[in-house]
C-alpha positions as CSV (number, residue, x, y, z in Angstrom):
1,M,38.8,65.4,-126.7
2,E,38.6,64.0,-122.8
3,Y,37.4,61.0,-121.8
4,L,36.7,59.4,-119.0
5,Q,39.9,58.6,-116.8
6,K,41.5,55.8,-115.4
7,E,42.5,54.8,-112.1
8,S,46.3,54.9,-111.8
9,R,47.5,50.8,-111.3
10,S,50.2,51.3,-109.0
11,Q,47.4,52.9,-106.1
12,L,46.5,51.3,-102.8
13,T,42.6,51.9,-102.9
14,L,41.4,48.4,-103.5
15,Y,43.6,46.3,-102.6
16,T,46.2,45.4,-99.9
17,T,49.1,45.7,-102.6
18,C,49.0,47.8,-105.6
19,L,47.3,45.8,-108.5
20,D,50.7,46.2,-110.8
21,D,51.8,43.9,-108.5
22,M,48.9,41.4,-108.8
23,I,50.3,40.5,-112.6
24,A,53.3,38.6,-113.5
25,A,55.5,40.4,-116.1
26,D,54.9,37.6,-118.9
27,N,51.6,38.2,-118.9
28,T,49.5,38.3,-121.9
29,V,47.7,41.6,-120.8
30,R,50.6,43.4,-120.7
31,A,51.3,42.3,-124.1
32,I,48.2,44.2,-125.1
33,D,48.7,46.9,-123.0
34,T,52.2,47.8,-125.0
35,F,50.6,47.0,-128.6
36,V,48.1,48.5,-128.4
37,D,49.3,52.0,-126.2
38,S,52.4,52.0,-129.0
39,L,49.3,52.4,-132.0
40,D,48.4,56.0,-133.6
41,L,44.7,55.4,-133.1
42,E,44.0,58.4,-135.1
43,H,45.8,57.9,-137.8
44,L,43.8,54.8,-138.0
45,G,40.5,56.3,-138.2
46,F,39.5,56.4,-134.4
47,A,38.7,60.2,-134.4
48,S,36.9,62.4,-131.4
49,L,33.7,63.0,-131.3
50,A,31.8,65.7,-130.0
51,S,31.2,66.2,-126.3
52,Q,27.8,65.8,-125.4
53,G,27.0,64.8,-122.3
54,R,28.9,62.3,-119.8
55,P,32.4,61.6,-121.6
56,P,33.1,58.4,-124.1
57,Y,35.5,55.9,-122.7
58,D,38.7,56.0,-124.3
59,P,39.0,53.8,-127.3
60,A,42.7,52.6,-126.7
61,D,40.4,51.0,-124.0
62,L,38.0,49.7,-125.9
63,L,40.2,47.8,-128.7
64,K,42.3,46.0,-125.6
65,L,39.0,45.1,-124.5
66,F,38.1,43.9,-127.9
67,I,41.8,42.3,-128.4
68,Y,41.2,40.6,-124.5
69,G,37.9,39.4,-125.7
70,Y,39.5,37.2,-128.6
71,M,41.8,36.4,-127.1
72,N,39.9,34.1,-124.9
73,R,37.2,33.6,-126.8
74,M,34.5,35.7,-125.0
75,R,32.2,37.6,-127.9
76,S,29.2,38.4,-125.8
77,S,29.5,42.0,-124.6
78,R,27.8,41.4,-121.5
79,R,29.9,38.1,-120.9
80,L,32.7,41.2,-121.3
81,E,31.1,43.3,-119.1
82,L,31.2,40.3,-116.2
83,E,34.8,39.9,-116.7
84,C,35.8,43.5,-116.3
85,N,34.4,43.6,-113.2
86,R,35.9,40.3,-111.8
87,N,38.7,39.6,-113.7
88,I,41.9,41.2,-112.1
89,E,43.7,40.8,-115.5
90,L,40.8,43.1,-117.1
91,I,40.4,45.3,-114.0
92,W,44.9,45.5,-114.2
93,L,44.2,46.5,-117.9
94,L,41.1,48.8,-117.8
């Protein structure tokens, strides 16, 4: 199944330094990223959907967003959407 593709964290399009250098090595978003990437999401029940229209978001990205929101007490999807546009940690994570 094809999902929406992410931009590379080492790409220099938006900022003068690469996005990967802006996040500290001991930041919790790196732990979230490593944890979710280590999971076998298909085995856990995240089945791919039929392709109709726009490709869906990657379930791993949505799980990363959910975990980040839970850890930072953000339960509102509107608040998470706002943070995705302005929070450098979430920009790196997603």
